[in-house]
N, C-alpha and C positions, 0 to 999 in steps of 0.2 A: 509609542510602541517600538521596541527594539527591532531592528533589522534582522532578517532570518540570517543563521550562521553561514558563513563562508565555507568552501571546501577546505581551506586552511584551518578555519575554526574546528569543523569536524574532526579533521586529521589530528589536530592537537589534543581535542577532548578524548578521542578513541584511544589515541597512543597512551595518554594519561591513564585511562581505566586500565588497559592491558598492562601497564608499568605498576598499577597498584594491586593487580591480581584479580579485578574485579572483571573477568572475563565474559561472564554471562550478560552482564550490562553492557559490556563493550560491544559484543556481537549484536544486542538489540539497538543500540546507538548507530552502528554501522549499517543496519538495515534502514533506519530513518534517513541517515545521510545519503544512502545511494538512492533513494527515491527522489532526493533533490538533485543529485549529481551522478546520474546512472552511467556516465563514460568515465568516471574516474577510477583509473587503474589502481591508485594508491588506496583507495577506500575499498576496493574490490578485495586487495591483498590483506587490508587490515581486518575486513570482516572474515576472511579465510583463517588467518592467524588466531583470532579471538575465539573462532568457532572451535578450532582444534584444541586450544587450551581450555575450553568448556568440556571436552570430551567428545565432540563431533568430528572424529577423525575420517570416517568413512564419507560423511556428507561433505567435508572440506576436499577431500580428494577429488569428489565429483565436481565441485565449485571450480577446483584449480584446473581440472581436464576441460572444463567447459569454457575457461577463458581463452579467447583467441590469442594468438601470438600477436604481439604489437605490430610487427612488420607486415604479417600476413592481412591484418585487418585493414591495413591502409594501402594494400596492394593496387585496388582499383583507382584510387587518386594517383599513386605512383605510375601506374601504367598509362593514365591519360596525360600526365606531364611528359613522359617519354614520347607518347605519339605525337603531343604538339610540337616537341622539339625535334623529332625526326621530319615531321612533315614540313615546318616551315624554316628552320636553320640552313638547311643545305640550299635551297633556293636563293635564300637572303644572303648568303655569302657568296654566291655565284653571280648574282644579279650585277647589272651595269652600275656605274657609280652614282647613277641618279638616286636621290635620297628616297626612300620608300614613302609611298603615301600613306595617309591616314588609315585607309581601308586594309592596307596590307600588313599594318601593325596591329589590327583589332585582336589578333590571337594572343599579342603579349598581355593584354588586359585579361583575357581568358587564363593564360598562364599563371598571372599574379593571382587570380582568384583560387586556382588549384593550389598553389603554393601557400596562400592563406588558410586553406582548408587542411592542408597537410600539417601546418604548424598548430592549428587549433584542436586537431582531433589526435595528435601524436601524444599517447598516453606518456606521463611521467615514467621514466624508467625505461624507455626503450634504448637509451644511450647508457652511459654510466652513472646514472643518478646514483648518490649514496643511499638515500632513504629507500628507494625501491629495491636496490641491490641486497640492502640488508634486510627487508622484509621478505624477499625471496629466499635468502639464506635461512633464515629463522623458520619460514614454512617448510621447507624441505627438511630442516633438522628435525622439526616436530614430526613430519611424517616419518622420518627415518626411526625416530625413537620409538613410535607407536607400532610401526609396520615393518621396521628392520630391512627395507629395501636398500643395497648398496648404491644403486642409481641415485636415490634421494640423498644419501651421504655425500656423492660426489658432486652433486648439484649444488648442495649447500656449501661445501669447502670451496668450488669454483666461483660462487658468488661473492663469499667473503674474500677470497684471494684477489678477484678483480677489484672490489671495493678498496682493499688494502693497498694494492699497487697503484691505483688511481687517486687515493685520497689520504694514504698514510695514517689511517685511524687505527690506534693500537688495538682497540677491541676486535676489529675485523682481523687483524693480525693473529692475535691470540686464538680466536676461533678457527681460523684457517690451519694454524698449527695443531689445534686439538684434534680437529677432524682429519687432517693429514695423518696423524699418528694412529687414529681409528681405522684408516684406510690401509695401514701397514707401511706407509711411506714415513718411516721414522727419521731419516736424515733430513728430508724437506721439514719435517715437524720442528726439528732442532734449529735449522736454519730460520725458519719463520718466527719460532720463539725469541731467538737472539733479535732479529730485526724487530718484532713487536716490542721487546723490552726496551731497545734503544728509542722507540717511538713513543713510550709512555712518559707522562710528565713526572718528574722525580720528586718535585715538591708541590703536591697539589692543593695546599692549603688555601689558595686563593680562589678555588673552584667552588661550584654550589655542592650540595650534599651528595647528590646522585653521582656526579662526574668525579667528586673526590672518592667516594667509595669504589667505583669501578676502576679509577686509576690504579689504586692499591691492589684491588683484586685481580687486575691485569698483570701487574708485576709478580703477584703471588703465583699466577697460572704460569707465567714464564718461567719463573724460578722451578716451579715442579717439573715442567717438561723438560728442563734442562738438568734435571737430577740434583736439585738443591732444596729438598723439603724443609729444612730448618729455616732458610730464608723465606720460603712460601708461608710457613706458619707465623713468621714475624710480620709480614704484610698483611696476612689475613687479620691479625691481631689489631694491626693499625687501622685497617678498614673498618672493624667492628666497633672500634673504641669511640668512633663518632657517635653522638647521642641522637642524631636524626637518620639513621639506618632505617629504610622502610623493609618490611619483611619479604616483599616480592623480589627484590635485589638479592637477598640472601638465598631465596628459593633458586633464581635463576643460576647463581654460581655453584650452588649445590647441585642442582641437575647436571652441570657440566662435569663437575667431578665425579658424580655417579656414573655418568656416560663413560668415562676414562676407566673407572674401577670395572665396569662391566665389560670393557674392551681388554681386561686383563692388565692394565697400567696399575703400578704399585701406588695407589693412593693412601697415605697414612690414615689411620682411624682417627688420630687426633684432628686432622683437617676437618673430617666430616662431623666431628663433635663441636667444633668451633661453630659451624654453619647448621643449626638445626632447622627443622621446618617450623612454620609459624604455630602458635598456640591458639587453637579454636576453642572457645568457651561458650557453654549454654548456661545461661543464668535463669534461675527460677527460685520459687519459695513462697512464703506466705504473703498474702496482701495485707495492707493496713487494717486493723481492725474497723468495723463499721460503729458508727456512734452508738453507745450504749452496750457494746458487746461485753458480755460477762461469761466465764472469766477471761481476762485479757490474754491475747496471743501475741499480737504485735501492736502494742499502744503507741500513739504517736510520739510519746516520750522517748521511744527506742530508736527513732529515725537516725540520729547522728551517730550512735553506737553501731548500728547495723550497717550505714553508709562506710563507717571506719573499717569495719570487719571486712566488707566487700573489697574495699580499696587495697588493703593488706593481702588478700588472696589474689587480686589481679597483678599486684607488684610482684608477689612471690613466684606467680606461674608465668609472667610476663606475657600477659594476654595480648593477642593482636586483632583477633576476628571474634565477634560475639553474635550469638543468636538468643533471642528471648521474646516474650511477649511483654506487655507493658502495663500491667495492673499497678495501681497506687500501692507503693510498699516495696516489697523486695525487688520485683521485676523492673520498676521505674528507676529505683535507686542503682541496680545494676547497669542499666542503659545510660544513664548518666554518668557514672564512673567511668565506663568504657569511652564515652565520648570525650570525657576530659582528658584521657589519656591519648586522644586522637586516634582510636582504635576504629576499625571498621565494624559497624554494627547493622544487623538485619533484624527487623521486627517481624514478628508472626501474629497476627490477630485471629481468633477463633471463629469470628462472625463479623457482620457490619460494623464499621467504625463506631458510627454514633450509638449503636447498642451497647458497644464494649465501653464507651465513655460512660454511659449512663449505669451499667452493671458494676464495672471494675474500677472507674477512676473517681466520677463525680461524688460518690458517697464520702470520699475522703476530704471533699471541700475543693472550692474554686482554685486554690493555690495548686493542688496537684493537677487539675485539668488544664491549668495553663502549662504547667511543665509537661505534660503529655503532649499537648499540641505543639509545643516548642520541639521537644524531641522528634516528632513526626518529620519536622523540616530538617533535621540534622542527619538522620540515619540514612545508610546506603540504599536501603530498600524496605518496602513494606508488602508483605504478603498476607493473603486471608485464607485460611483453612476452608472457609465458605464464605462468600459475600452475602449470604442470606441473613435473616434476623436471627435473634437468639432463641426466641419463642420458649425461654425457661428451660432448655434442654441442656443439663449441665454436662453431659459427657461430651459435649463439644469441646471442653477445655481438655479432655484426654487427647481427643483427635488431635487438637491443636500442638499438644506436647509431642505427639508422634510426628507431625509435620515438621516441627522444630528439630527433633532429633534427626530425621531423615534428610533435611536441607543441610545441616551441620555435617552430616557424614558425607554427603555427596561432594561437599566443598573439600572436605578433609582429604577424602579419595584423590582428588585432583592434585593436591598439596603434599600427598605422601605422608599423611599424619592421621590421627584419629582425636576426635573431640573430647574435652574434659565437660563434666556437669558441676556446676556449683550451686548448692542448694542451701537456702536459709530456712532450717528445719526445726520443728518441735513435735516431739513425740507424742505430746499430748493433744495435738490439733485435730481437726477433722481428718478423715481418711477416704474421702469420697473421690469420684472421678475427676482428674485433672488437678487434684491437691499436690502439694510438695511430697507428701507421702507416697501417693500413687505414682508420682514420676520417679521417685527413687525405687519403688518396687518394680517398675519396669526397665529401669536402667540396666543393661546387659554387662557392663564392665565396671565392676567395684574398684578396680586399680585406678580408674580415671574419675571417681567420684570424690568430690570436695564438699564437706558439710560445714555450715556455720551453726552452732548451736543455739537457737532463739531463746531457749528457755535459760541458758546461763546468761546470755546477753541481757535479757530481761530482768533477771534476778540481780545482776550488778547495777543496773540502771535504777531499778526502783529502790535498792539498798542505799544507793548513793543520794537518792531525792525521796524521802520517806513520805513526804506529802502525797506523791504519786501513787503510792501503794495502797492507800485508803480506797475503799471501795466507792464508786461513784454513787452519787446521790440520786436515788429513785430512778433508775434508767428506764427509757420508755422502750416500747417493744422494737425488737430488731427488724428494720425494714426487710421485706422479701427479697431474696435474691433475683427475683425475674418473674414475670408472668408467664406460668407454666400452661402450655396449651397441649391438649391431647387431640390425636394420638401422638405418643412420642416418636420422634424420627430415630432412625438406626442408622449405623456406618454399614455401608456396603461398597464393595468394588464391583464396577458394571463394565460390560463389554457390548459393543455393537459391531456387528460384521455385516459386510455385503459382499454378495457374490459377483464378480466383475463379468460382465458380458451376459448376465441372465436375460437381459430384454432382447438379445439377439438369439436365444434360442428359439428353434422351430417348435410348433405344437406337437409333432410326433417326438420331440427329444425329450419333453417334459418327464414323461414315465421313467426314462433313463435317469434323470437328475435325481429323482427320489430314490431309486436303486443305489445311486452313486453315494448319496447323503447317509444311506444305511449303512453301507460299507464305512463311511467316515465314523458314524457312531459307534460301530462296533469296535473300531479301533481306539476311540476315545475312551470308551470303557476300560480298556487295558492299561492305559498310560495316563489318565488325568481323574481327579477327585470328581465326584458328580456335582454339578451346580445346584444352588438352591432354588433357581427358576431359570427355565429356558423358554423363549417365546420366538416365534418366527412369522414374519409377513412377507410373503413372495421371496425376494432375494435377501431379506434383512434377518439378522440372527441377533436376539438379545439375550444376554446371559448374566446372572447376578450370583456372586459368591461373596463370603464374608472376608476372605483373605486376599491380599494383594498378591502375594507369592503363589498361591493356588490359581488365582486367575490367569496370571501370566503363564503359568505352566499350561493351563487350558488353552490359551490364546496360540502358544507355540505348538501344542499338539494338533490344534485345528490346522495352522499353516503347514505343518509337516504332513499331515494326512492328505493335504491338497497336492503336496509335492510328491509323495510316494505312490499315491493310488492312481493308476492310469484310468482317466475317464473315458477312453475309447472302448474299454470292454462294456460300457452301457450305451455305446453308440453316441457318445457325446464329442465335442470338439477335443483335441488333442491336449488342451491346456485350459485349467480353470484356476483362477486364483480368487483370494479374499483380501479385502481392506479391513483391517481391525482397529477400532479405537478404544482406549482404556480409560476409566476415571475412577475417582474414588470420592464420596461424599455422603452427607445425611439425606437420607430418603424416608418415605413413608411405606408401609408394608401392610397388606390387608387382604380382603377378598373383593374381586369385581362384583358390583352389585346386581349386574345382568346376568354374568356367566357363572358366578360362584366359584371361579378360579383364583388362585393366588396372584396377587399383583404387588409389584414394587414401583412406586411412582414419586414424582417430585421434580423440580428444576433441574437436579443433578442428572436425571436420566435423560432429559433433553439435551443437556451440555454434553454427554456422552455422544449421543447421536450426532451431534454437530462436529466431533472431532473425527469421526470415521469418514465423511465424504472427502476430506483434505488429505487422507493417508493414501500414500503411493500403493498401487496394487502389489499383493505379496509382502506387505510390511505391516508392522504394528507400531502405532503411535500412541502416546499416552500423556496424560495431563501431568503438571508438576505435582499435583496433590497425590495422584497416583504413585508417581516414581518416588516422592518423599516417604509416603506410608510403606510402599515395597522395600526401599533402603532401610527403614527402622525396623521393619519384620526380619529383613535379611540379617541385620547386624544382631538381633536378639537370637536368631536361629544358630548363627555362627558362634555366638557366646556359649548357647548351651551345648553345642556340639564340642567346643573346646573344653568345657567343664567335664564332658565324659572322655576326653582324650581322643576325639575323632575329628578328621580334618574337615574343612569346610571348603569345597572348590567353587570358584565362580561359575555360574551357569548361565549368566546373561550380561550383556553389555547395554550401556545405556548412553546415547549421543543426544546431545542438546541440539535442537533445531531452531530455537530462538521463539520470539513471538509470533504466532501465526494466526491470520483472520480466520475464524471459524465459519462454518457454512452458515448460509441464511442470516448473515449479518449478526451472529451471535457474540461478536466482540473478538478481541486479541487475548490470546492466552498463551503462556509458555508451553512448548510441546517438546516431547522427546521420542527419540527413536530407539525401541527396544529390539536387540537381537539376540538369539540363541548362542 
């Protein structure tokens, strides 16, 4: 059995994930590491940096403010050491020449113990530690980029400057120069740029890929700050000519240039064109034909031709990050092609893994199942639209495509780009929910759609091998696509809310509460679409709607009503607040057999109810499924608005909170904070 990771192992792993741009995963890993090393300042700073780069800026600011200053945290030990010295040293120095006895020196052992504690508990970075100075600088730079506080900008510059002065790392010098320019200290910026250029390695060929890239990028940035844009372009071209450049390095340098541009520095457009954001690609299309299928759509004989067509598109687009499901056929070929080019791949499965294998992989044969299980080990992440069973409900494939779409857009937003969709498509194939045609019909951006014509691929392949074009002899019946169970589940978005402090209300205050809620409802009627179902038990509220966008507007309207309406007018305490949890998933609908009232029920209702208790009062938390569906819906809405020549303004913000333990031991799940 392998030993548990050391603190250094964790730091190395998390820094690597941040460097690769996998900041969601980095934050989750940092949470695991901090449970093992709760006093590690480096791990806390890495967690904050990863959280900010995942979009959780406000939560990261809270965590940073909650971090005690290193010296303040150690004051009790330091005071004890000073007290020992004040008490014992003066008498010891003024005593007679007789050597002190054993008892009189007992305090020395106590002092040694305190000094040992001080050494053990002093966090890395309380002095001029390079790694921690660099982390502090990056954190404050991120905060400044998102919130615009000059104090954060100054703190970032000072940390980089101290690191450069103490360790002469060119990267810190370049950063200090850039931030000095943004602070309006242009002469200092030029001086630091000259010093940083002198500190860079002029011939970085002997370095590793990352150090080689940044050595040249640092030279380029120094040239730019010193008014030599042509030399800067030459250095950037040299940096990018290396075949081992990771997209995250390019993103980091691009963000630096964009910050200069936003600060009115004349950054040539040619430099930004050299440093484009990474290409995010969603892969989809037809599964391999089931045995005996007629007419053929994707016969096994076309596998190599389709693989080659996918690889051509990946090379043409320069894909870095991929999102897909993994059915035998197009999707698994896409996943394998992305992995072959060392791209970052994220799988999304529509239901329980073994059900998926049985329905979408195993019918193609044991070879495809082995390939699927191998891919599961190599991809960056595996997400489920729902972890429940398939039950023959085919619309789950459409829901899965929406989750893929939303997750890809979430990632693209963080990287300053938008995803492409690559589909292997045949116009004559089935048109049902979750098919390639269905995905294409719901894709909002035709300019970012790439199609591989499966009909043309099939025609070329079968023409080259005429024996394959003959109809198969006496095909047996096509196996059913799954055991359909009734009633059918449907996709719904779900809200659970809890009135904080309800249990503390006195008996005589309860009528006033219902009057207050009546005022809330009148206000909701004016600003929110009516829900499909509303239920209430005591202080709990349960709301069901079909659209994630509509439900989030309802949640915000609820919170806003509790902020704006004064409860004291109904004789209630001066402040009431809600905790709201949101989720989306397959549920059953029907009538309650005892009451005859409409009901919506299923495991996803329970999951929503477990998100609400972990929500901070006055906030709205949501599952990853809800946020992905919301992002997909918002993308489609904005595309529709753009087609009508209308603007689409952001109306909500989304902050990642990492994996959270749900109430009543309902498991860990990614949770987001949604803000108006």
